[in-house]
N, C-alpha and C positions, 0 to 999 in steps of 0.2 A: 504493500500500500504506500509506504513512505517513498519508495523508489519511483513509483508511478507519479506521485505528486512532485517530487524533485525534478523528474524528467520534464514534466509539463512547464514548471517554473523556468527551467533552463532553456527549453525550446522556445518559449515565448519572450525571452529577453528581459525578464523582470529584474529591475535593480532597485535599491533603496531610494525612495522618493524624497527622503528627508534632507538630502543635500550631498552626502558623500558619494552615493552611487555604488555601494558594494553590491556585487551580483547576489541576488536574493537566494539563489540555490546554495550559496556557501553557508549562509546563516541557517537555512532550512535543513541542512544536513547535520546539524548539531542535535545532541540529546540534552534537553533541559526540563525543568519542572514547571516553568512559567513563561508565558509570552506576554509582553507588555505592548499594547498598541499605543503608539505615541501620537496623541491628538492634542498636544499642548498648544499648538499654534504659537510656538515660543517667540519667534521674532515679531516685533510690533508691526501692525498693519496687514499681515498676511492672513487670509481667511479661507483658503481652499479646503483645509482639513475640517474645520467646523461645518463648512457647507456639505462635505461628503458625509459626515456623521449625521447631519440633520436630514439629508434627502436620500442617501444611498446606504443606510445602515445595514439593511439586509444583505447587500452585496459585500460590504466590509466584513460582516460576520461570517459569510460563506468563506471568504479568504482566511479569516482568523481560524475557523474550524479546520480548514485544510492545513494550515501551519501547525496547529495543535496536533493533528494526526501525524504530521510529518516528523515533528520533533519529540513526540511522546509526552508533551507537556500536559499536566493535569489542570492547569488554570490558564485562562486567557483574560487579561485585565485591560479594559479600554480606559485610557487615562486622558482626561481633558479638564479644562478649567470651568468652574461653575459659572463664570460670567457669560459663557456661550449657552444661554438658557435653552434655546430651541434644540441645539445639538445635544445638550445634556438630557433633555426630556426624551428625545428620540433614542438615545443610548439606554436610558433607564427602562424604557418601555420594551426595548428589544431584549435586554438582559432578563427582565421579568418573565418574558415568554419562553426563555431557554429551558429546555427539559433535561439537558445533560448535566447541569450543575457545574459546568466548567467555566462559565462566563461571569465576569464581575465588572463593575464600573468603579472608577476611583476619581474623586474630585481633587484636582490639583489646585494649590494656591496660585494666585496671579502674580508670579514673580519671574524674573529672568535670571538664569536660563533653565526654567522648569523642564524644557524639552531636551536638555543635554542628557544623553542616555545614562551616564554615570550618576547624575543628580536624580534622575527619575527612578533608577533602581533603589537608591537610598530612600527617596520619599515614599515610594509605594511598598517596597519589600523590606526596608531597613537593613539592606545588605550593602557593604562597601566594596566596590570594585577595586582590585589592587592597582597600584601605581603602574601607569603605562599598560593597563589591562583592558579587558573587554567584559561586558556582562555575562558572556558564556562561562567565564571563570567562576561565577557565583550562581550558575544554574538558570540564567535568564536570557531570553532573546528580546531585544527591543526593536520594533519595526513600525514604520510610519503608517498612518491611516491610508494614504493613497497606495502604498505598497500592498496592503491587505486587499484593497479594491482590485488591484492589478493581478494579484494571485487568484482571486475569484474568476476574473476573465480568463486567466491562463488555464483554469480547470475546464473551460469551455473552448480551449484551443484558440483563444483570441490573443495575438501578440500585443506587446506594449508599443503602441504607435501614437498615443495621445497623452497630453499632459494637462491637468487642471492647474491653474495659476491665478494669482491676483495681480492686477495692474492698478496702480494708484499713484498718488502724488499730484504733480501738475498735469493732470489728464482730464479731459472734459467729462468722461464717464467712468469713474472708478468702478471696477467690477471684478468678479471672479468669472473666468471663462475656461473653456476647454479648447485646446489648439493642437494641431498636428506637430509632432516632434520634427524639428527642422524649419518650422515657419519662422520668418524673420521678425525681429523685434519691431522693425518699421511697420510691417503689415499688422501686427498686433496693436500698435499704437493707433493706426488708422481705424481698426475695428472698434477701438474704445473712444472714437470721436476726435482723436488728435490731441496734441499738447495744448496747454493753456498759456504757455509762454514760448517765446521764440528761441531762447537760448537755454538749453537744459542738458543734463547728463542722466544716464539711465543706470540704476543700480540693479544688478542681476542677483536676486535673493533678498534677504532681509537687510535692514539698515545697519545691523551690528556685524554680521559675518559675510554679507554680500560683497560683490566686486563691482567696480565701475566699468561698464563696457567701453571699448575703444570707439565704437560707433553703433548706430541703430540697425546695421545690416547683419548683425550677428544672429545665428539661429538659436532658438530655444532648444533645450535638450531634455532628456528624461528626468533631470534633476532640477530643472528651473521651477522654483516655487513662487517667484514673484518678480515683477518689474516695477521699480519705483522711479518716477521722473522727478528730478529735483534741480533747482538752480545750481550752476557750477560752483558758486561760493558757499553753498549750504554746508553746515557742519558735518553732515553724514558723508558728503562727497569729498570735501577738502582733504581729510586725512587719508583717504583711500587713493588719491592720485599724486600725492607728494613723492618726490624722488626718494627711493629707499636709502640711498647713501646719505642724503641730506637728513632724513629722519634719524638715522643712526648717529650722525654727527651732533645734531641738536640734542638728542636724548642723552648721549654721553656727557654733554656739556651742562645741560640745564637741570637734570634730575636732582632733586633736593633730598632724596632718600627719606621721604616722609613715611613710607611703608603703606600708604593707603591702597595702592594696587594689590599688595599682598594681603592686606586686611580684608578686602572684598573679593578676592580671587575664589571662584567656586571650587577649584581643585584644592587649593590650600585649606578651605573650610571643610573639605572632605578628609583632611588629614594627610594629603599628598605633599611631598617634599618640594613644592614649587614656591619660590620667593621672587616674584617679578622685580621687586625693587633692587635685589642683588644682581639680577641679570642686566640691569641698566648700566652697571659699572664694568661689564665685561667688554673689553676692547676686541675689535675684529681679529687682531693678531693673537689673541689669547684663547679663542673659542675652543680649539681642538685640544688644548692642554689644561683647561679649567674644569674642575669638578663642579663648580657652580653653574657653568654654561650648560652642563648636561641636564640640568633641571628643565631647560626649555623643551625637552622631549615630552614633558608632562603637560604642556600647555594645550588647551582645547581651542585656543584662539577665539574665545567667545566675545572678546572685546570690552568687557566691563572695565578693565584697567584703563583702556584708552578712551572710551566714550563716556564713562561715568565717574571713575575713581580719581583720576589724576588731576590735581589742582593746577599743575603747570601746563596742561593741555599738550603733553607729549604723547608718544605712541608706544607704550610697553608691548602691546600685542604685536605690532609690526617688528619690533626688535626681537621679540621672542621667536617670531616666525622666521626671521633671517638666520638667527642662531640655529634653530632647529634644522633648517634646510642645509646649513653647512655640516652639521653633525651627521645627518642622515646620508649626505653625499659621501662623507668619509667612512660610512659604515659603523659609526659609533652608536652603541645601544645603551639603554638604561638598565641597570642591575636592580631588580625589584627586591626590596628588603624582605627578610624572612618573617618579620612581624607585620601584621596587618595595620593599615592606617587607623589612627584614632581621630574620630570626628571632633572638630573644634566645638567646645561647649556653647559658643555664641553664634553658631552657624545660622540658626533660624532668624536671629535678630539682625543679621547682616544681609539677608536676602534683599534683592533690589526689586521693589514693586514696579510692575510694568508701567503704571501711570506716571511714576516719577521718571522712569527712563524715557518715556515719550516726551515729557516736558524738557528733559535735559538735551534730547536730540533735536528739539525744535520741530516736532512732527505733529503737534496738536491740530494744525489746520488740515491734516490729512486723515483724521480718525474716522471720517464718515464710513459707515458700514458699506462694504463692497458687495452688492447683490449679484447673483448669478445672471449672466447675460447670454448664455447659450454657447454653441460651438462655433468657433471661427473657422473660416475656410480660406484657402489660398491657392494660387495657380502654380506655385513653385516652393519646394522645400530643399534645404541643403542640410543633409543629415551627417553629423560627425560619426566616424567609425569608432571613436574613443570617447565615450561619455559616461564612463564608469571607472571604478577602481580596477586595475589590472591591465592586461594587454589589449590594445585596440583590436577590433574585429578585422578579419581578412575579407576584403571586398569579393563578393561572389557574382557580380553583374558586370556588364560591359556597356560602354556608351552606345546608345541606340536601342538597347533592350527595352521591351515593354514590361511594366510591372503593375501589379494590382495592390491595393491596400492590404498590408499584412504579409506580402511576399518577403522572403529572406533576401537581404542584400549584403549582410556581413556575418561571417561565421567566427566562432571562437577559435583561436589558433590551437593546434594540437598540444596537449599537455600544459596549457596556460590557464590562468584564471582570467575570465572575461565574460562578456555578455553578447548575445546575438543581437543583430540590428535588423529591423524590418522597415519596409516602405510604409510611409505614413499617408500617402495619397496614391491614386491611380495615375499613371503617366509614363513618360519615356525618360530613360536615363540620359540626361543632357550633358553631364560632366562628371569626371572622377579625378580628384586631385587634392593635395594638401590634407589628406586624411578625411575627406568629405565626399559624399555622393549627392549630386544634385538631380532632382526629379522635376520635370516640367509636366504639368497636367495636360 
C-alpha cells in the first residue's frame, strides 16, 4: 500500500509547497507516528492555505489520509491559526466527521514564525528537534496544506501543474488565484488588474523570507506562495536588494553587540546553539577557521533578527546566510551535541505577534483580505526543470513537440533525488534552454 502511494506521489511530481520544495516522496517514505499539516499561513499577507482549508478541506484530508497510510502515522494534526475563523470552522467540522480517530485540529497562536517546522513540532507535540535536525528525528512529518491537496490529486493520477498563490501589495485587485506553473509574473499581474503605481518591485514569497525578483518576466514555480508588489524604497524591498558585500561591511562595522537578535532568535529560544550577535563579528577571512561561524549552519533565515530585532537596522540574516553558504561550499558540517537542546524559559514571552510584525514592516495598508478570484490562464509558460531540492529534471521533449496538460516533460535523473516536471498547458514546445522548457498554447 505505502509503495503504491509513494509511486503515485513521485510520478506526479509533488514537492513541498511551503517554500523549500523537497520532493514529497522523500518525506512520505519515512516511518513516523504523527503528520502535522502546516496551515499556519506564517508569512504576513499570504492567504492561499487558509483558502484551501476553508473550501477544499475534503481534498486536503484525502491527501492527509494517504500520507498517514504511507508513513504509518497514527495521528494527523491540521495546524492553523484561530484568526482564520472560516478555515478553522471548516477544519473542525471535517475532523468531527472523521470515523478513524486519526485526525485532530490544533489552534496555533498568531505569532511569527509559527509555521517554521521546528517551532511547530514544539508547539503542537512538545518535542524539540535536534540542532541542524529535521522533524523525522522526533517521529514527525510536517507538510504544507497545498502539499496535502496535491497528494490527493496524485492519488487520482493528476500531476502537479498548478499553483495556488496570493498576489497583493500595490495591485489593483489583491487576490488568491490558481495559475499554471511557468506562467509569468507579468501575466499574473495583468490578471489581478495591474499595478497601482508605476515604479515597483515584486517580492516572490512572503515579506520576511521572500526574494526580490530581477524582473516581472520570471515564471512562477511549484513553490511560489505569493507575489507582493511594493515601492522600490519600501523597507521589505530595500534590505533584500542591497549588495551582499556592502551588507557584510556595514554589519561588521556598525553592530553594537546588543544581543537583541539572539534574544529573539526562534532557534536560540528552542535551545539551539545559535548566537547571531556573535556571528556579526566574524570576518570573511575567519569563517572557515571559526567555531562561532559554524553556528550559522543552524540559522533558518526567518528574518526576525533583520526585520524586527535589530535597532541598528543591519542584516544579521543576510550575514548568517553568507557565512552558511561559505561553510557548506567547503563541506563543513555541524556536530550535533549528545545532549538535547533545553528550551529557553522565556520563549513564549518573546514570540513576535504577527500584528506587531506587520506594523514594523510597514505593511498595514496591504492587510485587506485577498479573496479567491479563480484560475488564471495564459498563452505561454516557461517551466524550470529545477524547482525543487535536488537535481534538476532531465528534459524529455524536443522543440516542436506537441504536449497536453499533464504530459511529462522532465524526468528525475537516475539515482538522484529530484522531482518530475509536467506540462502545465496544452501546446507546442517552443524553446528549450537555460534549464527551462517553454510551451506556447
